[in-house]
C-alpha positions in Angstrom: -16.8 -18.1 -4.0 -18.4 -15.0 -5.7 -17.9 -15.1 -9.6 -16.2 -11.6 -9.5 -13.5 -12.9 -7.5 -12.6 -15.7 -10.3 -11.8 -13.1 -13.3 -10.3 -10.3 -14.3 -12.5 -7.2 -12.6 -14.6 -5.5 -14.9 -15.2 -1.3 -14.9 -18.4 -0.4 -13.9 -21.1 2.4 -14.4 -20.8 5.0 -11.4 -24.6 5.7 -11.8 -25.2 2.0 -11.0 -23.1 2.0 -7.5 -24.0 1.9 -3.8 -22.5 4.7 -2.0 -21.5 2.6 0.5 -19.4 0.1 -1.5 -15.7 1.3 -1.8 -14.9 -1.8 -4.1 -17.6 -1.1 -6.4 -16.2 2.7 -6.8 -12.4 1.4 -6.9 -13.4 -0.6 -10.2 -15.6 2.1 -11.5 -12.3 4.4 -11.5 -10.3 2.2 -13.8 -11.2 3.7 -17.3 -10.3 7.2 -15.5 -7.0 6.1 -14.1 -6.1 4.1 -17.1 -6.4 7.3 -19.1 -4.4 9.3 -16.5 -1.9 7.4 -16.2 0.8 9.0 -18.5 -0.2 12.4 -17.2 0.3 11.0 -13.4 3.6 10.0 -14.4 5.2 12.8 -16.1 3.6 15.2 -13.1 5.3 12.6 -10.6 1.9 13.3 -8.6 -1.6 12.3 -9.1 -3.6 14.4 -11.4 -6.3 17.1 -9.9 -9.2 14.7 -11.7 -7.6 11.7 -9.9 -7.0 13.5 -6.4 -10.8 14.6 -6.8 -12.3 11.3 -7.8 -10.2 9.6 -4.9 -11.5 12.0 -1.9 -14.8 12.2 -3.6 -15.3 8.5 -3.3 -13.7 8.6 0.3 -11.0 6.3 -0.8 -8.3 7.5 1.1 -10.7 7.3 4.3 -11.1 3.5 4.1 -10.1 2.5 7.4 -10.4 5.4 9.5 -13.6 5.3 12.2 -17.0 6.4 10.8 -17.1 9.0 13.8 -14.8 11.1 12.1 -16.0 10.2 8.1 -14.1 7.0 7.5 -15.3 3.9 5.8 -14.1 1.6 8.4 -14.1 -1.3 5.8 -12.8 -4.8 6.3 -9.2 -5.8 5.3 -10.2 -8.0 2.6 -12.2 -5.1 1.0 -9.0 -2.7 1.5 -7.5 -5.4 -0.7 -9.9 -5.6 -3.3 -9.9 -1.5 -3.9 -6.2 -1.5 -3.8 -6.2 -4.6 -6.4 -8.7 -2.4 -8.6 -6.7 0.7 -8.1 -4.0 -0.5 -9.3 -5.3 -2.1 -12.6 -6.0 1.4 -13.6 -2.4 2.7 -12.1 -0.1 1.6 -10.0 0.9 5.1 -8.4 -2.7 5.7 -7.4 -2.9 2.3 -5.6 0.2 2.9 -3.7 -1.0 6.1 -2.4 -4.5 4.5 -1.6 -2.5 2.0 0.4 -0.1 4.2 2.1 -2.1 6.7 2.8 -5.2 4.9 4.2 -2.7 2.7 6.4 -0.9 5.3 7.6 -3.9 7.5 8.7 -5.2 4.2 10.5 -2.1 3.1 12.4 -1.4 6.6 13.7 -5.4 7.4 14.5 -5.7 4.6 16.5 -3.1 5.7 19.1 -4.4 9.4 19.5 -6.9 11.1 21.9 -10.1 10.9 19.8 -10.1 15.1 19.8 -7.1 14.8 18.2 -8.1 12.1 15.9 -11.0 14.0 14.6 -8.6 17.4 14.5 -6.2 15.7 12.3 -8.5 13.7 10.1 -12.0 15.0 10.3 -11.8 17.1 7.0 -13.0 15.1 4.0 -9.6 15.8 2.2 -7.2 15.3 5.2 -4.4 12.9 4.3 -1.4 11.9 6.1 2.1 10.8 4.5 5.0 9.5 5.9 8.8 8.1 4.7 11.9 5.9 6.0 14.2 8.2 8.1 17.8 9.0 7.9 20.1 7.7 10.5 20.6 11.0 12.5 17.2 11.7 13.0 15.4 12.0 16.7 13.1 13.2 19.0 14.7 14.8 22.1 12.1 14.5 25.2 11.4 17.7 26.5 8.4 19.3 28.7 5.2 18.5 27.0 6.3 16.6 24.1 9.5 16.3 21.7 12.0 18.4 19.7 12.0 16.5 16.6 15.1 16.9 14.0 15.5 14.9 10.9 15.6 13.9 7.4 12.8 11.1 5.9 12.4 10.0 2.3 10.1 7.9 0.3 7.2 10.1 1.2 4.5 8.6 -0.8 2.1 10.7 -1.8 2.6 13.6 0.4 2.0 16.5 -2.7 -1.8 15.8 -1.7 -1.5 15.2 1.9 -2.3 18.0 4.7 0.0 16.4 7.1 3.4 14.4 7.3 4.4 12.0 10.2 7.9 10.5 11.0 9.1 7.5 13.3 12.4 8.2 15.1 14.1 7.2 18.1 13.0 8.9 21.0 15.7 10.0 23.2 16.5 11.8 26.3 18.2 15.2 26.3 21.7 13.6 26.8 21.1 11.5 23.9 20.4 8.3 25.9 17.5 6.4 24.5 14.0 6.0 25.9 13.8 2.3 26.6 10.6 0.6 25.7 9.0 -2.0 28.4 10.8 -4.8 27.2 14.4 -2.7 27.4 15.0 -2.0 24.0 15.4 1.5 22.7 11.9 2.9 21.6 10.5 4.9 18.4 8.1 7.4 18.5 5.9 8.5 15.6 5.1 12.3 15.6 2.5 14.1 13.3 2.7 17.6 12.1 1.4 19.7 9.2 3.1 19.4 6.1 3.8 22.9 5.7 5.7 22.9 8.9 8.4 20.9 6.8 10.7 21.2 4.4 9.7 19.0 1.3 12.4 18.5 -1.4 10.6 17.5 -4.6 13.4 15.3 -5.7 11.7 12.0 -6.7 13.4 10.2 -9.8 12.5 6.3 -9.8 12.7 3.5 -12.0 8.8 3.1 -11.7 5.9 4.3 -9.3 6.7 7.9 -10.6 3.6 9.3 -10.0 4.1 8.7 -6.0 5.8 11.8 -6.0 7.6 10.0 -2.8 9.8 13.0 -1.7 12.2 13.8 0.8 11.3 16.1 4.0 12.9 17.4 6.9 12.7 19.5 10.1 14.9 21.0 12.4 14.1 21.4 16.3 10.4 21.3 15.6 8.3 20.9 18.7 5.5 18.1 18.7 3.5 18.0 21.5 2.8 14.9 23.6 -0.9 14.8 22.0 0.4 14.5 18.4 2.9 11.5 19.1 2.3 7.9 19.8 4.3 4.6 19.7 2.5 2.4 16.8 1.8 -1.3 17.1 1.6 -1.5 20.9 -2.1 -2.8 21.2 -1.8 -2.1 24.8 -1.8 1.7 24.2 -4.7 1.8 21.6 -7.6 4.3 21.8 -9.2 2.7 18.9 -10.3 -0.9 19.4 -12.0 -1.4 15.9 -10.7 -5.0 14.5 -8.4 -3.7 11.9 -6.5 -1.8 14.8 -5.7 -5.5 16.2 -3.8 -6.1 12.7 -0.1 -4.9 13.0 0.9 -2.1 10.4 3.2 -3.8 8.8 0.6 -6.5 7.5 -1.9 -4.0 6.9 0.6 -2.4 4.3 1.7 -5.9 3.3 -2.1 -6.6 2.6 -2.5 -3.2 0.3 0.8 -3.4 -1.4 0.7 -7.3 -2.4 -2.9 -6.5 -3.7 -1.6 -3.6 -5.7 0.8 -6.0 -7.3 -2.2 -8.1 -8.5 -3.5 -5.4 -9.7 -0.5 -4.4 -11.9 -0.2 -7.8 -13.1 -3.6 -8.1 -14.2 -3.2 -4.7 -16.2 -0.2 -6.6 -17.8 -2.2 -9.9 -18.5 -5.2 -8.0 -19.8 -2.9 -6.0 -22.0 -0.9 -9.2 -23.1 -3.9 -11.0 -24.1 -5.3 -8.1 -26.2 -1.6 -7.8 -28.2 -2.1 -11.8 -28.8 -5.2 -11.3 -30.3 -4.3 -8.9 -33.0 -0.7 -9.4 -33.7 1.7 -11.7 -35.5 5.1 -12.1 -34.2 7.9 -10.9 -36.8 9.4 -14.5 -36.2 6.2 -16.4 -36.1 4.1 -18.0 -39.0 1.1 -17.6 -37.5 -0.9 -15.1 -35.2 -0.1 -15.1 -31.7 -3.6 -16.1 -30.7 -3.4 -19.4 -32.8 0.5 -20.2 -31.3 0.0 -23.3 -28.8 2.7 -21.8 -26.7 1.1 -18.7 -26.5 -2.1 -19.9 -25.5 -0.5 -22.4 -22.9 1.3 -19.5 -21.3 -1.6 -17.0 -21.3 -4.0 -19.9 -19.4 -1.0 -20.6 -17.0 -0.4 -17.0 -16.0 -4.5 -16.9 -15.8 -4.2 -19.7 -13.2 -1.5 -18.2 -11.4 -3.0 -14.9 -10.8 -6.5 -16.3 -9.9 -4.5 -18.8 -7.7 -2.8 -15.7 -5.7 -5.7 -13.8 -5.6 -7.7 -16.4 -3.6 -4.7 -17.3 -1.4 -4.5 -13.4 -0.3 -8.0 -12.6 0.3 -8.6 -16.2 1.9 -5.8 -15.7 4.4 -6.8 -12.0 4.6 -10.9 -13.1 5.5 -9.3 -15.6 8.2 -7.4 -12.8 9.9 -10.2 -10.7 9.9 -12.6 -12.9 11.0 -10.2 -13.7 14.1 -9.7 -10.0 14.8 -13.6 -9.2 14.8 -14.6 -12.4 16.8 -11.6 -11.9 19.4 -10.2 -8.2 19.5 -7.0 -9.9 18.0 -5.0 -11.8 15.8 -2.9 -15.2 17.0 0.9 -15.5 15.8 -0.4 -18.3 13.6 -2.5 -16.0 11.4 0.1 -13.1 11.5 2.4 -15.7 10.3 0.1 -16.9 7.3 -1.0 -13.4 6.7 2.5 -12.7 6.1 3.7 -15.5 4.2 0.6 -14.9 1.9 1.4 -11.1 1.0 5.3 -11.9 0.6 4.4 -15.0 -1.9 1.9 -13.1 -3.4 4.0 -10.0 -4.3 6.6 -12.5 -5.8 4.3 -14.4 -7.5 2.3 -11.7 -9.0 5.8 -9.8 -10.2 6.9 -13.1 -12.1 3.5 -12.9 -13.6 4.1 -9.4 -15.0 7.6 -10.1 -16.0 6.4 -12.8 -18.2 3.6 -10.6 -19.8 5.9 -7.8 -20.4 8.4 -10.2 -22.1 5.7 -12.2 -24.2 4.8 -8.6 -25.8 8.5 -8.7 -27.5 9.7 -5.4 -29.1 6.2 -4.1 -28.9 6.5 -3.9 -24.5 10.1 -1.3 -24.8 8.2 1.3 -26.3 7.3 4.5 -24.3 4.1 4.7 -26.2 3.0 1.5 -25.1 1.7 0.7 -21.9 3.7 -2.3 -21.2 6.7 -0.6 -20.3 5.5 2.1 -17.6 3.4 -1.1 -16.5 6.7 -3.3 -16.4 8.5 -0.1 -14.6 5.7 0.0 -11.9 5.7 -3.5 -11.1 9.7 -3.9 -10.8 9.4 -0.6 -8.3 6.4 -2.5 -6.1 8.6 -5.8 -6.2 11.2 -4.2 -4.5 9.4 -2.5 -1.2 10.2 -4.1 2.0 7.0 -6.1 2.2 8.3 -8.1 -0.8 11.9 -9.1 0.4 12.8 -12.8 0.8 14.1 -12.4 4.3 10.5 -12.4 5.2 10.2 -16.2 4.2 13.0 -17.2 6.4 11.6 -15.3 9.3 8.3 -17.5 8.7 10.1 -20.6 8.4 12.0 -20.4 11.2 9.2 -19.8 13.1 7.2 -23.0 11.5 10.1 -25.3 12.4 9.6 -23.8 16.2 12.5 -21.8 16.8 10.9 -19.9 19.8 11.7 -16.4 18.4 9.3 -13.8 18.0 8.9 -13.3 14.3 9.5 -9.7 12.9 7.4 -7.4 10.9 4.1 -9.5 12.1 
């Protein structure tokens, strides 16, 4: 394994980087992101210099096809980008993951000319959120009449487009059925200025994501701007990344984000221990045997989980590239890896916060903000423990098709 995989990520000089190496570019941005962290949180969105840096290095177009200016990088590389960005700032990493996967999973089902129209410009970006219960897309001639409210639109403030997932219904209100006979959702895309966005995002952490509420009323969306995601037989784009479900792509990026947040906290714990003597301690933290042991164990946990995530992602990617599809065995393996890594990385973050003592509770210290970010990352759908039950049932041969894989 490469040495860079085994230790903390070190920032690199931008002047020494290849234009085709997004992982190196992401690592080079760590100092800029660290310095901007408080301003990002205060603004509840990425600051202009950070936006410029992400767009300038094409870090919001990582999974799009090269034909429309994307980077088309492998899934394991995408995980490394998200991890590196999260070491600098969790909100920025969250936006990178959310924006890239959303763009890729919609673009894969659009006609090429529509994909180019939506995503061909260098600063084109997409956000979408979770729907409220009354959202609906009424099927009409040539498209849909869309009405609904959505929240958690992470990164929408720097986006040109919004999307929405909602039930497709006939004019009489009956649902459109999938080939399996179940009610079918549709994903629709529209310009951000066609929606009413309520800039209201008051959260424990990840405040810089600006995950606002948005709504539309009776908005016409043409068929060409709509798709049904994760129906692989309907894809227009058959690159390896599109053979992996959107859920697993999100999970890979968000678990890597959890790793990056934990790495940032562990680095600060180590730095603090090198220079602090606890009030109740008779010796500097760095000379305390308990601290020494804990630091080593946390380092081992973080490295092990990083290798687990990247190793599993590489296995999945190798199969997708070779066969154009991913077996259920590998899909389940990646679900288990991403869920487990998010949980273990969160435990590392908690341990680092607790080890810092009263230093960690002060707003003037980065422990406080980064801890809140870690807790917010841990609450996402991708980290919920019922994923483990789903995997366990499948491993025990229940015969059910696992959800979210």
